[in-house]
Short mmCIF file of the C-alpha atoms (twelve columns), coordinates in Angstrom:
data_MODEL
# 
_entry.id   MODEL 
# 
loop_
_atom_site.group_PDB 
_atom_site.id 
_atom_site.type_symbol 
_atom_site.label_atom_id 
_atom_site.label_alt_id 
_atom_site.label_comp_id 
_atom_site.label_asym_id 
_atom_site.label_seq_id 
_atom_site.Cartn_x 
_atom_site.Cartn_y 
_atom_site.Cartn_z 
_atom_site.pdbx_PDB_model_num 
ATOM 1  C CA . UNK A 1  8.869   84.416 144.933 1 
ATOM 2  C CA . UNK A 2  6.481   81.712 145.688 1 
ATOM 3  C CA . UNK A 3  3.988   83.178 143.141 1 
ATOM 4  C CA . UNK A 4  6.681   83.009 140.521 1 
ATOM 5  C CA . UNK A 5  7.349   79.344 141.277 1 
ATOM 6  C CA . UNK A 6  3.632   78.558 140.993 1 
ATOM 7  C CA . UNK A 7  3.473   80.321 137.733 1 
ATOM 8  C CA . UNK A 8  6.417   78.465 136.289 1 
ATOM 9  C CA . UNK A 9  4.916   75.132 137.509 1 
ATOM 10 C CA . UNK A 10 1.647   75.975 135.845 1 
ATOM 11 C CA . UNK A 11 3.230   76.834 132.532 1 
ATOM 12 C CA . UNK A 12 5.317   73.718 132.801 1 
ATOM 13 C CA . UNK A 13 2.159   71.549 133.223 1 
ATOM 14 C CA . UNK A 14 0.591   73.229 130.320 1 
ATOM 15 C CA . UNK A 15 3.507   72.409 128.111 1 
ATOM 16 C CA . UNK A 16 3.432   68.786 129.250 1 
ATOM 17 C CA . UNK A 17 -0.270  68.458 128.469 1 
ATOM 18 C CA . UNK A 18 0.113   70.188 125.017 1 
ATOM 19 C CA . UNK A 19 3.045   67.754 124.302 1 
ATOM 20 C CA . UNK A 20 0.862   64.750 125.259 1 
ATOM 21 C CA . UNK A 21 -1.971  65.974 123.045 1 
ATOM 22 C CA . UNK A 22 0.244   66.435 120.060 1 
ATOM 23 C CA . UNK A 23 1.756   62.955 120.588 1 
ATOM 24 C CA . UNK A 24 -1.846  61.417 120.721 1 
ATOM 25 C CA . UNK A 25 -2.782  63.392 117.603 1 
ATOM 26 C CA . UNK A 26 0.305   62.158 115.843 1 
ATOM 27 C CA . UNK A 27 -0.579  58.554 116.508 1 
ATOM 28 C CA . UNK A 28 -4.262  58.922 115.598 1 
ATOM 29 C CA . UNK A 29 -3.319  60.264 112.193 1 
ATOM 30 C CA . UNK A 30 -5.167  63.438 112.739 1 
ATOM 31 C CA . UNK A 31 -4.074  65.690 109.940 1 
ATOM 32 C CA . UNK A 32 -3.188  68.783 111.891 1 
ATOM 33 C CA . UNK A 33 -0.672  70.692 109.857 1 
ATOM 34 C CA . UNK A 34 -1.798  68.961 106.635 1 
ATOM 35 C CA . UNK A 35 -5.158  70.471 106.345 1 
ATOM 36 C CA . UNK A 36 -6.573  71.945 103.154 1 
ATOM 37 C CA . UNK A 37 -5.713  75.553 103.234 1 
ATOM 38 C CA . UNK A 38 -2.225  75.158 104.735 1 
ATOM 39 C CA . UNK A 39 0.224   76.740 102.466 1 
ATOM 40 C CA . UNK A 40 3.282   74.788 101.320 1 
ATOM 41 C CA . UNK A 41 5.850   75.937 98.700  1 
ATOM 42 C CA . UNK A 42 8.564   73.716 97.689  1 
ATOM 43 C CA . UNK A 43 11.342  75.311 95.690  1 
ATOM 44 C CA . UNK A 44 14.638  73.748 94.469  1 
ATOM 45 C CA . UNK A 45 16.457  74.461 97.581  1 
ATOM 46 C CA . UNK A 46 14.018  75.736 99.955  1 
ATOM 47 C CA . UNK A 47 10.602  74.886 101.457 1 
ATOM 48 C CA . UNK A 48 8.102   77.331 102.818 1 
ATOM 49 C CA . UNK A 49 5.315   76.080 105.166 1 
ATOM 50 C CA . UNK A 50 2.618   78.127 106.756 1 
ATOM 51 C CA . UNK A 51 -0.206  76.194 108.441 1 
ATOM 52 C CA . UNK A 52 -2.998  78.746 107.857 1 
ATOM 53 C CA . UNK A 53 -6.038  76.380 108.248 1 
ATOM 54 C CA . UNK A 54 -4.531  74.559 111.241 1 
ATOM 55 C CA . UNK A 55 -3.834  77.910 112.913 1 
ATOM 56 C CA . UNK A 56 -7.450  79.186 112.447 1 
ATOM 57 C CA . UNK A 57 -8.862  75.683 113.717 1 
ATOM 58 C CA . UNK A 58 -6.631  75.781 116.805 1 
ATOM 59 C CA . UNK A 59 -7.646  79.385 117.503 1 
ATOM 60 C CA . UNK A 60 -11.365 78.567 117.250 1 
ATOM 61 C CA . UNK A 61 -10.910 75.542 119.504 1 
ATOM 62 C CA . UNK A 62 -8.902  77.307 122.134 1 
ATOM 63 C CA . UNK A 63 -11.244 80.217 122.114 1 
ATOM 64 C CA . UNK A 64 -14.247 77.895 122.809 1 
ATOM 65 C CA . UNK A 65 -12.352 76.166 125.535 1 
ATOM 66 C CA . UNK A 66 -11.221 79.208 127.220 1 
ATOM 67 C CA . UNK A 67 -14.757 80.689 127.020 1 
ATOM 68 C CA . UNK A 68 -16.303 77.704 128.839 1 
ATOM 69 C CA . UNK A 69 -13.485 77.813 131.441 1 
ATOM 70 C CA . UNK A 70 -14.311 81.494 131.965 1 
ATOM 71 C CA . UNK A 71 -17.994 80.731 132.275 1 
ATOM 72 C CA . UNK A 72 -17.466 78.105 135.015 1 
ATOM 73 C CA . UNK A 73 -15.708 80.588 137.171 1 
# 
């Protein structure tokens, strides 16, 4: 049971850090979610939004960060 508690605390801390980073990005006017390549379709009664370019950018950044964390171990 202590391992499960540590795992939940770890994931909670990760969520807090991600939330803080998103708040900082929002205040700095970094256009995450509004990059060229993000797909937005606005119909009469519906809106479809798929952040393709943002997803690719975040994937590359997270891959590089996790690669360097793995190299430090």
